N, CA, C and O atoms as a DFTB+ gen file, in Angstrom:
660 C
 N C O
     1  1      33.828    -170.339     153.815
     2  2      34.742    -169.511     152.475
     3  2      35.463    -170.596     151.518
     4  3      36.116    -171.573     151.886
     5  1      35.226    -170.244     150.404
     6  2      35.576    -171.254     149.342
     7  2      37.012    -171.073     148.838
     8  3      37.779    -170.228     149.299
     9  1      37.386    -172.130     147.628
    10  2      38.824    -172.009     147.841
    11  2      39.055    -170.669     146.618
    12  3      40.172    -170.272     146.288
    13  1      38.162    -170.289     146.242
    14  2      38.059    -169.037     145.319
    15  2      38.555    -167.914     146.066
    16  3      39.515    -167.265     145.650
    17  1      37.760    -167.547     147.514
    18  2      37.851    -166.804     148.289
    19  2      39.095    -166.351     148.912
    20  3      39.570    -165.240     149.144
    21  1      39.553    -167.800     149.151
    22  2      41.036    -168.031     150.091
    23  2      41.930    -167.574     148.985
    24  3      42.484    -166.514     149.276
    25  1      42.318    -168.153     147.531
    26  2      42.769    -167.926     146.536
    27  2      43.195    -166.383     146.442
    28  3      44.366    -166.033     146.295
    29  1      41.818    -165.263     146.570
    30  2      41.921    -164.241     146.615
    31  2      42.510    -163.175     147.526
    32  3      42.802    -162.001     147.300
    33  1      42.603    -163.926     148.628
    34  2      43.005    -163.258     149.893
    35  2      44.472    -163.602     149.829
    36  3      45.346    -162.735     149.831
    37  1      44.672    -164.690     149.783
    38  2      46.302    -164.952     149.919
    39  2      47.570    -163.705     149.201
    40  3      48.721    -163.494     149.581
    41  1      46.969    -163.209     148.327
    42  2      47.963    -161.798     147.866
    43  2      47.890    -160.637     148.739
    44  3      48.778    -159.785     148.718
    45  1      46.934    -160.564     149.461
    46  2      47.071    -159.687     150.295
    47  2      47.564    -159.809     151.572
    48  3      48.053    -158.797     152.074
    49  1      47.532    -161.303     152.499
    50  2      48.308    -161.380     153.185
    51  2      49.101    -161.391     153.081
    52  3      49.897    -160.855     153.853
    53  1      49.433    -162.082     151.941
    54  2      51.495    -161.973     151.804
    55  2      51.955    -160.446     151.781
    56  3      52.877    -159.932     152.414
    57  1      50.923    -159.767     150.737
    58  2      51.877    -158.192     151.211
    59  2      51.526    -157.702     152.375
    60  3      52.323    -156.852     152.774
    61  1      50.376    -157.969     153.286
    62  2      50.704    -157.516     154.739
    63  2      52.090    -158.232     155.375
    64  3      52.973    -157.519     155.851
    65  1      52.182    -159.355     155.353
    66  2      53.444    -159.589     155.917
    67  2      54.406    -159.130     155.178
    68  3      55.458    -159.040     155.811
    69  1      54.477    -158.778     154.006
    70  2      56.256    -157.907     153.891
    71  2      56.157    -156.533     154.139
    72  3      57.272    -156.030     154.272
    73  1      54.717    -155.302     154.309
    74  2      54.644    -154.507     154.640
    75  2      54.653    -154.374     156.047
    76  3      55.477    -153.616     156.560
    77  1      53.989    -154.896     156.622
    78  2      53.650    -154.790     158.405
    79  2      55.133    -154.682     158.968
    80  3      55.247    -153.930     159.936
    81  1      56.074    -155.196     158.600
    82  2      57.414    -154.862     159.189
    83  2      57.839    -153.580     159.300
    84  3      58.229    -153.048     160.339
    85  1      57.746    -152.973     157.983
    86  2      57.918    -152.058     157.844
    87  2      57.228    -150.842     158.805
    88  3      57.914    -149.984     159.360
    89  1      55.919    -150.908     158.893
    90  2      55.319    -150.016     159.869
    91  2      55.331    -149.676     161.424
    92  3      54.856    -148.692     161.990
    93  1      56.164    -151.020     162.075
    94  2      56.270    -150.586     163.410
    95  2      57.127    -149.213     163.666
    96  3      58.000    -148.614     163.038
    97  1      56.459    -149.022     164.867
    98  2      57.613    -147.582     165.161
    99  2      58.846    -147.861     165.221
   100  3      59.132    -149.038     165.438
   101  1      59.635    -147.144     165.097
   102  2      61.191    -147.337     165.057
   103  2      61.964    -147.029     166.212
   104  3      62.143    -145.844     166.495
   105  1      62.442    -147.920     166.909
   106  2      63.209    -147.195     168.186
   107  2      64.102    -145.814     167.865
   108  3      64.304    -145.465     166.702
   109  1      64.451    -145.306     168.643
   110  2      65.537    -143.943     167.871
   111  2      66.721    -144.987     168.223
   112  3      66.747    -145.873     169.077
   113  1      67.700    -144.580     167.269
   114  2      69.328    -144.922     167.889
   115  2      69.498    -144.203     168.947
   116  3      69.177    -143.090     169.364
   117  1      70.038    -145.045     169.257
   118  2      71.039    -144.412     171.029
   119  2      71.994    -143.783     170.320
   120  3      72.516    -144.353     169.362
   121  1      72.384    -142.412     170.727
   122  2      73.369    -141.326     170.835
   123  2      74.861    -142.599     171.171
   124  3      74.921    -143.648     171.812
   125  1      75.797    -141.868     170.420
   126  2      77.043    -142.485     170.500
   127  2      77.413    -142.223     171.907
   128  3      76.423    -141.792     172.499
   129  1      78.739    -142.337     172.894
   130  2      78.659    -141.438     174.250
   131  2      79.384    -140.503     173.833
   132  3      79.824    -140.579     172.686
   133  1      79.577    -139.799     174.352
   134  2      80.453    -137.963     174.132
   135  2      81.445    -138.518     173.905
   136  3      81.636    -139.543     174.559
   137  1      82.346    -138.162     173.047
   138  2      84.045    -138.521     173.604
   139  2      84.561    -137.252     174.190
   140  3      84.451    -136.180     173.594
   141  1      85.175    -137.384     175.464
   142  2      85.734    -136.256     175.748
   143  2      86.803    -136.130     175.009
   144  3      87.176    -137.077     174.317
   145  1      87.612    -134.701     175.032
   146  2      88.652    -134.286     174.598
   147  2      89.283    -134.651     175.761
   148  3      88.566    -134.751     176.757
   149  1      90.937    -134.965     175.910
   150  2      91.589    -134.825     177.219
   151  2      91.941    -133.000     177.305
   152  3      92.202    -132.293     176.331
   153  1      91.868    -132.629     178.492
   154  2      91.842    -131.520     178.996
   155  2      93.570    -131.282     178.422
   156  3      94.409    -132.167     178.588
   157  1      93.929    -129.816     177.673
   158  2      95.680    -129.296     177.678
   159  2      95.769    -129.125     178.714
   160  3      94.886    -129.056     179.570
   161  1      96.753    -129.039     178.787
   162  2      98.284    -129.379     179.687
   163  2      98.481    -128.007     179.556
   164  3      98.831    -127.711     178.413
   165  1      98.363    -126.902     180.451
   166  2      98.707    -125.693     180.318
   167  2      99.988    -125.872     180.109
   168  3     100.542    -126.854     180.602
   169  1     100.974    -124.577     179.025
   170  2     102.138    -124.801     178.863
   171  2     103.090    -124.718     180.069
   172  3     102.757    -124.244     181.155
   173  1     104.005    -125.097     179.852
   174  2     105.090    -124.731     181.662
   175  2     105.773    -123.188     181.021
   176  3     105.989    -122.840     179.860
   177  1     105.961    -122.572     182.168
   178  2     106.660    -121.068     181.944
   179  2     107.915    -121.257     181.564
   180  3     108.621    -121.967     182.279
   181  1     108.457    -120.676     180.379
   182  2     109.895    -120.769     180.027
   183  2     110.670    -119.879     180.912
   184  3     110.141    -118.849     181.328
   185  1     111.594    -120.115     181.159
   186  2     112.955    -119.415     182.024
   187  2     114.104    -118.933     181.106
   188  3     114.269    -120.073     180.674
   189  1     114.935    -118.298     180.513
   190  2     115.947    -117.885     180.042
   191  2     116.598    -119.463     180.070
   192  3     116.908    -120.058     179.038
   193  1     116.788    -120.180     181.803
   194  2     117.924    -120.937     181.544
   195  2     116.523    -122.269     181.043
   196  3     117.018    -123.224     180.445
   197  1     115.697    -122.319     181.147
   198  2     115.342    -123.416     180.356
   199  2     114.995    -123.920     178.772
   200  3     114.767    -125.019     178.267
   201  1     115.065    -122.770     178.349
   202  2     115.552    -122.835     176.855
   203  2     116.622    -122.830     176.411
   204  3     116.873    -122.002     175.535
   205  1     117.734    -123.837     176.896
   206  2     119.239    -124.066     176.475
   207  2     119.187    -124.958     175.188
   208  3     118.020    -125.241     174.917
   209  1     119.759    -125.290     174.640
   210  2     120.029    -126.103     173.082
   211  2     120.247    -127.473     173.605
   212  3     119.777    -128.277     172.800
   213  1     120.689    -127.965     174.469
   214  2     120.890    -129.219     174.711
   215  2     119.408    -129.727     174.494
   216  3     119.323    -130.897     174.122
   217  1     118.384    -129.122     174.644
   218  2     117.057    -130.111     174.606
   219  2     116.514    -129.606     173.260
   220  3     115.304    -129.830     173.216
   221  1     116.931    -129.053     172.233
   222  2     116.223    -129.457     170.973
   223  2     117.064    -129.520     169.902
   224  3     117.634    -128.469     169.610
   225  1     117.268    -130.421     169.289
   226  2     117.612    -131.491     168.246
   227  2     118.486    -130.040     166.955
   228  3     117.949    -129.239     166.190
   229  1     119.568    -130.234     167.190
   230  2     120.998    -129.772     165.974
   231  2     120.171    -129.754     165.055
   232  3     119.456    -130.727     164.814
   233  1     120.117    -128.421     164.249
   234  2     119.481    -128.636     162.628
   235  2     120.268    -129.074     161.784
   236  3     119.805    -129.012     160.646
   237  1     121.647    -129.652     161.884
   238  2     122.105    -130.937     161.173
   239  2     121.572    -132.215     161.407
   240  3     121.334    -132.979     160.472
   241  1     121.392    -132.471     162.439
   242  2     120.325    -133.841     162.505
   243  2     119.015    -133.695     162.236
   244  3     118.813    -134.825     161.791
   245  1     117.989    -133.163     162.173
   246  2     117.109    -132.630     161.736
   247  2     116.932    -132.995     160.099
   248  3     116.204    -133.837     159.572
   249  1     118.036    -131.878     159.395
   250  2     117.867    -132.286     158.239
   251  2     118.803    -133.348     157.433
   252  3     119.082    -133.145     156.251
   253  1     119.307    -134.578     158.191
   254  2     119.729    -135.318     157.642
   255  2     118.649    -136.520     158.208
   256  3     118.651    -137.594     157.606
   257  1     117.912    -136.368     159.135
   258  2     116.963    -137.457     159.652
   259  2     115.349    -137.019     158.710
   260  3     114.362    -137.754     158.686
   261  1     115.482    -135.373     157.860
   262  2     114.453    -135.370     156.814
   263  2     115.043    -136.104     155.501
   264  3     114.525    -137.026     154.871
   265  1     116.057    -135.557     155.302
   266  2     116.747    -136.219     153.624
   267  2     116.778    -137.798     154.078
   268  3     116.954    -138.466     153.059
   269  1     116.682    -138.555     155.128
   270  2     116.759    -140.129     155.132
   271  2     114.945    -140.259     154.895
   272  3     114.652    -141.380     154.479
   273  1     114.156    -139.656     155.017
   274  2     112.850    -140.070     155.004
   275  2     112.436    -139.538     153.608
   276  3     111.568    -139.997     152.866
   277  1     113.360    -138.319     153.383
   278  2     113.108    -138.285     151.435
   279  2     113.586    -138.958     150.738
   280  3     113.273    -138.966     149.548
   281  1     114.628    -139.854     151.315
   282  2     115.167    -140.623     150.444
   283  2     113.694    -141.891     150.167
   284  3     113.253    -142.022     149.025
   285  1     113.166    -142.610     151.202
   286  2     112.673    -143.564     151.181
   287  2     111.347    -142.837     150.232
   288  3     110.742    -143.575     149.453
   289  1     111.104    -141.944     150.304
   290  2     109.888    -141.091     149.525
   291  2     110.248    -141.340     148.035
   292  3     109.448    -141.909     147.292
   293  1     111.718    -140.814     147.518
   294  2     112.046    -141.112     146.788
   295  2     112.322    -142.401     146.096
   296  3     112.293    -142.366     144.866
   297  1     112.497    -143.154     146.485
   298  2     112.520    -144.874     146.246
   299  2     111.261    -145.229     145.799
   300  3     111.127    -145.916     144.786
   301  1     110.187    -144.773     146.549
   302  2     108.702    -145.546     146.591
   303  2     108.165    -144.262     145.171
   304  3     107.656    -144.907     144.255
   305  1     108.184    -142.970     144.909
   306  2     107.556    -142.406     143.816
   307  2     108.469    -141.824     142.300
   308  3     108.236    -141.579     141.116
   309  1     109.441    -141.814     143.127
   310  2     110.809    -141.445     141.548
   311  2     111.898    -142.174     141.019
   312  3     112.359    -141.991     139.892
   313  1     112.312    -143.013     141.850
   314  2     112.919    -144.290     140.872
   315  2     112.600    -144.922     139.878
   316  3     113.531    -145.386     139.220
   317  1     111.262    -145.160     139.427
   318  2     111.348    -145.202     138.187
   319  2     111.748    -144.540     137.145
   320  3     112.399    -145.112     136.271
   321  1     111.443    -143.294     137.067
   322  2     111.820    -142.567     136.107
   323  2     113.036    -141.953     135.913
   324  3     113.713    -141.910     134.886
   325  1     113.342    -141.264     137.503
   326  2     114.385    -140.343     137.959
   327  2     115.702    -141.046     138.380
   328  3     116.749    -140.447     138.627
   329  1     115.494    -142.614     138.439
   330  2     116.583    -143.404     138.781
   331  2     117.220    -143.493     139.986
   332  3     117.234    -142.380     140.511
   333  1     118.039    -144.771     141.015
   334  2     118.347    -144.254     142.256
   335  2     119.138    -143.099     142.672
   336  3     119.318    -142.607     143.786
   337  1     119.565    -142.786     141.514
   338  2     120.930    -141.824     142.246
   339  2     120.474    -140.144     141.804
   340  3     120.987    -139.069     142.115
   341  1     119.351    -140.465     140.995
   342  2     118.542    -139.034     140.410
   343  2     118.812    -138.670     139.437
   344  3     118.389    -137.553     139.140
   345  1     119.795    -139.546     138.266
   346  2     119.986    -139.433     137.076
   347  2     119.149    -139.004     135.926
   348  3     119.403    -138.579     134.798
   349  1     118.112    -139.248     136.566
   350  2     117.062    -139.451     135.103
   351  2     117.356    -140.251     134.405
   352  3     117.168    -140.024     133.210
   353  1     118.108    -141.894     134.911
   354  2     117.874    -143.159     134.214
   355  2     117.472    -144.227     134.904
   356  3     118.149    -145.249     134.791
   357  1     116.344    -144.235     135.727
   358  2     115.349    -145.084     136.049
   359  2     114.807    -146.179     134.911
   360  3     114.800    -145.871     133.720
   361  1     114.430    -147.266     135.302
   362  2     113.917    -148.063     134.001
   363  2     112.871    -147.600     133.278
   364  3     112.423    -148.252     132.336
   365  1     112.416    -146.523     133.613
   366  2     111.165    -146.170     132.683
   367  2     111.357    -145.091     131.801
   368  3     110.553    -144.741     130.937
   369  1     112.706    -144.452     132.103
   370  2     113.133    -143.770     131.658
   371  2     113.493    -143.792     129.901
   372  3     113.215    -142.836     129.177
   373  1     114.019    -144.805     129.501
   374  2     113.864    -145.290     128.168
   375  2     113.294    -144.665     127.348
   376  3     113.715    -143.961     126.430
   377  1     111.839    -145.038     127.829
   378  2     110.727    -144.545     126.617
   379  2     109.878    -143.523     127.089
   380  3     108.647    -143.528     127.090
   381  1     110.873    -142.388     127.607
   382  2     110.239    -141.257     128.293
   383  2     111.016    -139.788     126.975
   384  3     112.216    -139.797     126.697
   385  1     110.128    -138.819     126.437
   386  2     110.852    -137.756     125.511
   387  2     110.097    -136.904     126.210
   388  3     108.933    -137.285     126.334
   389  1     110.408    -135.690     126.804
   390  2     111.631    -135.580     127.295
   391  2     112.437    -136.548     128.389
   392  3     111.706    -137.340     128.983
   393  1     113.565    -136.573     128.658
   394  2     114.443    -137.641     129.418
   395  2     113.805    -137.119     130.882
   396  3     113.899    -135.892     130.902
   397  1     113.234    -137.589     132.021
   398  2     113.353    -137.274     133.732
   399  2     114.700    -135.993     133.764
   400  3     115.620    -135.716     132.994
   401  1     114.313    -135.550     134.827
   402  2     115.664    -134.330     135.055
   403  2     116.682    -135.128     135.921
   404  3     116.449    -135.963     136.795
   405  1     117.931    -134.636     135.431
   406  2     118.957    -135.145     136.331
   407  2     119.187    -134.391     137.223
   408  3     119.738    -133.300     137.074
   409  1     118.750    -134.918     138.416
   410  2     119.304    -133.761     139.835
   411  2     120.799    -134.101     140.011
   412  3     121.356    -133.686     141.028
   413  1     121.134    -134.447     139.576
   414  2     123.047    -134.270     140.011
   415  2     123.465    -133.454     139.285
   416  3     124.427    -132.933     139.849
   417  1     123.217    -132.796     137.832
   418  2     123.524    -131.937     137.613
   419  2     123.029    -130.480     137.881
   420  3     123.706    -129.491     137.601
   421  1     121.702    -130.430     138.488
   422  2     120.725    -129.245     138.957
   423  2     120.686    -128.750     138.021
   424  3     121.336    -127.731     137.788
   425  1     119.941    -129.295     137.219
   426  2     119.777    -128.329     135.736
   427  2     118.036    -127.871     135.940
   428  3     117.161    -128.032     135.090
   429  1     117.879    -127.318     137.202
   430  2     116.060    -127.337     137.406
   431  2     115.626    -126.097     136.815
   432  3     115.885    -124.946     137.166
   433  1     114.640    -126.693     135.475
   434  2     114.078    -125.579     134.817
   435  2     113.104    -124.172     135.508
   436  3     113.045    -122.995     135.154
   437  1     112.437    -124.912     136.599
   438  2     111.702    -123.853     136.970
   439  2     111.692    -123.118     138.275
   440  3     112.053    -123.585     139.355
   441  1     111.273    -122.010     138.065
   442  2     111.262    -120.977     139.387
   443  2     109.305    -120.585     139.327
   444  3     108.708    -119.736     138.665
   445  1     108.862    -121.462     140.167
   446  2     107.652    -121.577     140.428
   447  2     107.270    -120.573     141.131
   448  3     106.389    -119.787     140.782
   449  1     108.171    -120.499     142.610
   450  2     107.463    -119.012     143.447
   451  2     108.092    -117.835     142.927
   452  3     108.141    -116.849     143.663
   453  1     108.632    -117.775     141.654
   454  2     108.941    -116.222     141.118
   455  2     109.860    -115.746     142.066
   456  3     109.865    -114.536     142.294
   457  1     110.733    -116.578     142.729
   458  2     111.652    -115.610     143.363
   459  2     113.110    -115.473     143.021
   460  3     113.972    -114.869     143.660
   461  1     113.199    -115.980     142.172
   462  2     114.339    -115.880     141.101
   463  2     115.594    -116.886     141.228
   464  3     116.662    -117.012     140.629
   465  1     115.042    -117.449     142.147
   466  2     116.041    -118.884     142.557
   467  2     115.174    -120.351     141.898
   468  3     114.161    -120.906     142.326
   469  1     115.869    -120.610     140.943
   470  2     115.219    -121.898     140.027
   471  2     115.894    -122.931     141.091
   472  3     116.929    -122.874     141.754
   473  1     114.625    -124.118     140.936
   474  2     115.179    -125.078     141.498
   475  2     114.879    -125.174     143.195
   476  3     115.028    -126.284     143.707
   477  1     114.509    -124.160     143.967
   478  2     114.466    -124.535     145.499
   479  2     113.583    -125.166     145.856
   480  3     112.793    -125.617     145.026
   481  1     113.386    -125.467     147.565
   482  2     112.653    -126.678     147.787
   483  2     111.675    -126.276     147.460
   484  3     110.987    -127.172     146.969
   485  1     111.040    -125.003     147.470
   486  2     109.508    -124.417     147.088
   487  2     109.044    -124.840     145.757
   488  3     107.932    -125.254     145.433
   489  1     110.059    -124.666     145.075
   490  2     109.709    -124.950     143.308
   491  2     109.532    -126.699     143.398
   492  3     108.435    -127.247     143.289
   493  1     110.774    -127.411     143.608
   494  2     110.598    -128.528     143.664
   495  2     109.350    -129.385     144.307
   496  3     109.000    -130.418     143.736
   497  1     108.623    -128.904     145.613
   498  2     107.481    -129.158     146.309
   499  2     106.724    -128.873     145.184
   500  3     106.133    -129.865     144.758
   501  1     106.529    -127.773     144.514
   502  2     105.419    -127.185     143.805
   503  2     105.607    -128.649     142.397
   504  3     104.760    -129.536     142.504
   505  1     106.120    -128.731     141.818
   506  2     106.542    -129.256     140.629
   507  2     105.873    -130.644     140.749
   508  3     105.077    -131.039     139.896
   509  1     106.379    -131.715     142.342
   510  2     106.257    -133.141     142.669
   511  2     104.714    -132.745     143.064
   512  3     103.955    -133.605     142.616
   513  1     104.171    -131.934     143.612
   514  2     102.776    -131.834     144.438
   515  2     101.602    -131.517     143.183
   516  3     100.396    -131.749     143.264
   517  1     102.523    -130.768     141.715
   518  2     100.978    -129.966     141.104
   519  2     101.562    -130.689     139.852
   520  3     100.679    -130.742     138.996
   521  1     103.118    -131.463     139.282
   522  2     103.090    -131.999     138.056
   523  2     103.688    -130.851     137.460
   524  3     103.276    -129.721     137.721
   525  1     104.761    -131.094     136.571
   526  2     105.110    -129.923     135.787
   527  2     104.229    -129.435     134.773
   528  3     104.290    -128.240     134.486
   529  1     103.250    -130.340     134.067
   530  2     102.679    -129.683     133.049
   531  2     101.781    -128.210     133.656
   532  3     101.287    -127.319     132.965
   533  1     101.783    -128.311     134.883
   534  2     100.684    -127.289     135.443
   535  2     101.646    -125.509     135.462
   536  3     101.258    -124.341     135.428
   537  1     102.697    -126.029     135.518
   538  2     104.157    -124.915     135.430
   539  2     104.820    -124.800     134.093
   540  3     105.853    -124.134     134.038
   541  1     104.286    -125.452     132.844
   542  2     104.452    -125.325     131.768
   543  2     105.541    -126.703     131.419
   544  3     105.924    -126.844     130.258
   545  1     105.775    -127.209     131.979
   546  2     106.654    -128.360     131.980
   547  2     105.777    -129.458     130.993
   548  3     104.858    -129.297     130.190
   549  1     106.707    -130.919     131.574
   550  2     106.225    -131.790     130.576
   551  2     104.928    -132.450     131.493
   552  3     104.808    -132.406     132.717
   553  1     104.006    -133.070     130.502
   554  2     103.257    -133.741     131.491
   555  2     103.323    -135.075     132.107
   556  3     102.629    -135.684     132.921
   557  1     104.615    -135.371     131.305
   558  2     105.215    -136.778     131.989
   559  2     105.573    -136.728     133.254
   560  3     105.721    -137.781     133.875
   561  1     105.834    -135.123     134.041
   562  2     106.136    -135.665     135.138
   563  2     104.473    -135.316     135.746
   564  3     103.858    -134.250     135.773
   565  1     104.102    -136.620     136.175
   566  2     102.651    -136.442     137.079
   567  2     102.750    -135.560     138.251
   568  3     103.758    -135.169     138.840
   569  1     101.451    -135.312     138.481
   570  2     101.833    -134.963     139.911
   571  2     101.189    -136.072     140.879
   572  3     100.342    -136.930     140.631
   573  1     101.839    -135.783     142.004
   574  2     101.600    -136.708     143.028
   575  2     101.197    -135.896     144.556
   576  3     101.938    -135.678     145.516
   577  1      99.795    -135.566     144.373
   578  2      99.152    -135.091     145.307
   579  2      99.178    -136.116     146.756
   580  3      99.055    -135.711     147.913
   581  1      99.299    -136.998     146.478
   582  2      99.055    -138.242     147.547
   583  2     100.226    -137.702     149.059
   584  3     100.153    -137.674     150.288
   585  1     101.099    -137.396     148.115
   586  2     102.440    -137.075     149.134
   587  2     101.975    -136.268     150.092
   588  3     101.172    -135.376     149.821
   589  1     102.475    -136.510     151.467
   590  2     101.918    -135.440     152.580
   591  2     102.850    -134.261     153.013
   592  3     104.031    -134.606     153.051
   593  1     102.701    -133.420     153.229
   594  2     103.584    -132.084     153.517
   595  2     104.857    -132.446     154.136
   596  3     105.995    -132.011     153.953
   597  1     104.372    -133.386     154.948
   598  2     106.010    -133.645     155.743
   599  2     107.044    -134.241     154.706
   600  3     108.204    -133.865     154.536
   601  1     106.210    -135.489     153.896
   602  2     107.022    -136.130     153.041
   603  2     107.805    -135.355     151.984
   604  3     108.902    -135.464     151.437
   605  1     106.784    -134.544     151.937
   606  2     106.680    -133.352     150.221
   607  2     108.131    -132.338     150.899
   608  3     108.773    -131.627     150.126
   609  1     108.414    -132.402     152.099
   610  2     109.340    -131.095     152.162
   611  2     110.600    -132.063     152.792
   612  3     111.591    -131.386     153.068
   613  1     110.756    -133.637     153.091
   614  2     111.857    -134.271     153.247
   615  2     112.368    -134.887     151.601
   616  3     113.487    -135.222     151.214
   617  1     110.891    -134.861     150.792
   618  2     111.446    -134.941     149.171
   619  2     112.252    -134.195     148.731
   620  3     113.314    -134.612     148.268
   621  1     111.960    -133.024     148.769
   622  2     112.621    -131.968     147.966
   623  2     113.609    -131.672     148.714
   624  3     114.437    -131.098     148.008
   625  1     114.112    -131.791     150.205
   626  2     115.423    -131.839     150.508
   627  2     116.343    -132.729     150.034
   628  3     117.494    -132.396     149.751
   629  1     115.763    -134.230     149.891
   630  2     116.755    -135.453     149.650
   631  2     116.552    -134.904     148.090
   632  3     117.481    -135.381     147.437
   633  1     115.928    -134.304     147.465
   634  2     116.295    -134.008     145.655
   635  2     117.566    -133.018     145.470
   636  3     118.495    -133.039     144.663
   637  1     117.254    -132.179     146.491
   638  2     118.247    -131.098     146.544
   639  2     119.878    -131.563     147.266
   640  3     120.963    -131.007     147.093
   641  1     119.624    -132.479     147.900
   642  2     120.891    -133.178     148.191
   643  2     121.805    -133.640     146.981
   644  3     122.969    -133.241     146.957
   645  1     121.344    -134.436     146.012
   646  2     121.701    -135.037     145.078
   647  2     122.517    -134.346     144.091
   648  3     123.372    -134.866     143.374
   649  1     122.127    -132.982     144.129
   650  2     123.267    -132.026     143.574
   651  2     124.873    -132.532     143.561
   652  3     125.461    -132.522     144.642
   653  1     125.368    -132.837     142.733
   654  2     127.299    -132.409     142.862
   655  2     127.313    -131.301     143.225
   656  3     126.297    -130.665     142.948
   657  1     128.493    -130.509     144.040
   658  2     128.866    -129.249     144.527
   659  2     130.189    -129.425     143.233
   660  3     131.020    -128.531     143.075
């Protein structure tokens, strides 16, 4: 063979080296082991004596815990506009028109669920989750859909607790 023959064969040889590995039969991937879910324990039979109130937390304690969790969420998402005490005097409020709601005065404008009660827990949750613009309010109150349902419940309870009686 001459150099010319070898020179013409070189591109074919290189192409074969590039293509050949892709032609090898593929080994099927091993299936991951099936995850076994733990068996659910049967529910214990409830007797009247077993349902005493000492085993369940008092509603006031649950509300206090929920309100404390709501305060953490408020500090994370709401303070910049509504201020640390919810009066609508946060650092970002200076440049906002209209001004953020003052929760201490409880002048809540929305009855989102149409039950005749403005500013109840369901109304607050809807405004926070959806933003005020969806319910006819200012687009400056942005939606916060990333807040989990539990956090949203706690936040709404905290906002209600800011009202001066």
